NURO-786844 format. One record per residue: residue in three letters; x, y, z of N, C-alpha, C in turn. Coordinates in steps of 0.2 Angstrom, whole numbers, padded with zeros to 4 digits. Atoms other than C-alpha are relative to their C-alpha. Layout:
BEGIN
Ala:X:Y:Z:X:Y:Z:X:Y:Z
...
This chain:
BEGIN
Met:-0007:-0002:-0003:-0054:-0586:0527:-0001:0008:-0001
Ser:0001:-0007:-0002:-0056:-0568:0534:0005:0002:-0004
Val:-0006:-0002:0004:-0046:-0556:0528:0008:0000:0005
Val:-0001:-0002:-0005:-0038:-0555:0544:0006:-0006:-0001
Ala:-0006:0006:-0001:-0030:-0572:0544:0004:-0002:-0007
His:-0004:0002:0006:-0026:-0572:0525:0005:0006:0001
Leu:-0007:-0004:-0001:-0015:-0557:0530:0007:-0004:0003
Gln:-0007:0004:-0004:-0006:-0568:0543:0001:-0006:-0003
Glu:-0003:0003:0003:-0005:-0581:0532:0006:0003:-0005
Leu:-0007:-0007:0003:0005:-0567:0520:0004:0001:0005
Lys:-0007:-0001:0001:0015:-0564:0530:0006:-0002:0002
Lys:-0005:0005:-0002:0022:-0579:0539:0003:-0001:-0009
Lys:-0003:0003:0005:0025:-0584:0520:0005:0006:-0001
His:-0007:-0005:0005:0036:-0566:0516:0004:-0003:0006
Glu:-0003:0001:-0006:0044:-0571:0533:0003:-0006:-0002
Thr:0001:0005:0005:0047:-0589:0526:0006:0003:-0005
Leu:-0004:-0002:0006:0054:-0581:0510:0006:0003:0002
Ser:-0004:-0003:-0002:0066:-0569:0520:0006:-0005:0003
Gln:-0008:0004:-0002:0076:-0584:0527:0001:-0004:-0003
Lys:-0002:0005:0006:0078:-0594:0513:0001:0004:-0005
Val:-0005:-0006:0003:0084:-0577:0503:0007:0001:0005
Glu:-0002:-0002:-0005:0094:-0576:0517:0007:-0008:0001
Glu:-0003:0006:0000:0099:-0595:0518:0003:-0001:-0008
Thr:0001:0002:0008:0101:-0596:0499:0007:0005:-0002
Gln:-0005:-0004:0002:0112:-0581:0498:0007:-0002:0004
Arg:-0007:0002:-0002:0126:-0589:0510:0002:-0005:-0002
Ser:-0006:0006:0001:0129:-0603:0504:0004:0002:-0008
Pro:-0007:-0001:0005:0144:-0608:0491:-0002:0001:-0007
Ser:0003:0002:0006:0135:-0613:0478:-0007:0006:-0001
Thr:0008:-0002:0002:0120:-0598:0475:0001:0001:-0005
Asp:0002:-0002:0005:0113:-0598:0462:-0003:0007:-0003
Pro:0002:-0009:-0001:0109:-0577:0458:-0006:0000:-0003
Leu:0005:-0001:0003:0095:-0582:0447:-0007:-0002:0004
Ala:0006:0003:-0004:0085:-0593:0461:0000:0007:0006
Val:0000:-0006:-0005:0090:-0579:0474:-0006:0007:-0003
Gln:0005:-0004:0005:0082:-0565:0462:-0005:-0002:-0001
Glu:0008:0001:0002:0065:-0576:0458:-0003:0001:0009
Leu:0000:-0002:-0007:0064:-0577:0478:-0001:0006:0001
Lys:0001:-0005:-0003:0065:-0560:0481:-0006:0002:-0004
Lys:0008:-0003:0005:0050:-0556:0466:-0004:-0003:0005
Gln:0004:0000:-0001:0042:-0566:0474:-0005:0001:0008
Lys:0005:-0004:-0006:0042:-0560:0491:-0002:0007:-0001
Leu:0002:-0007:0005:0040:-0543:0481:-0008:-0001:0001
Arg:0005:0002:0005:0023:-0551:0475:-0003:0002:0009
Leu:0001:0002:-0007:0020:-0556:0494:-0003:0008:0003
Lys:-0001:-0009:-0005:0024:-0538:0502:-0005:0004:-0002
Glu:0005:-0005:0003:0012:-0530:0489:-0006:-0001:0000
Glu:0008:0005:-0003:-0003:-0541:0492:0000:0001:0007
Ile:-0001:-0001:-0006:0003:-0538:0511:-0008:0008:0001
Ala:0002:-0006:-0004:0000:-0521:0509:-0006:0005:-0004
Arg:0007:0001:0002:-0014:-0521:0497:-0006:0000:0004
Leu:0004:0004:-0005:-0024:-0529:0510:0000:0004:0006
Asp:-0001:-0003:-0008:-0018:-0521:0525:-0005:0008:-0002
Ser:0001:-0004:0002:-0025:-0504:0517:-0008:0002:0003
């Protein structure tokens, strides 16, 4: 897999996680730990995207 394709895949995963975080936070039975874990995953992806994009 090329770096460009890998970056595109990471960005797609990041966007999917963003949507999932929003959906989870809107849920009346939101588990704060679940939201926190999703945000950590999102941050890790963002850091990897920044590392590969530079």
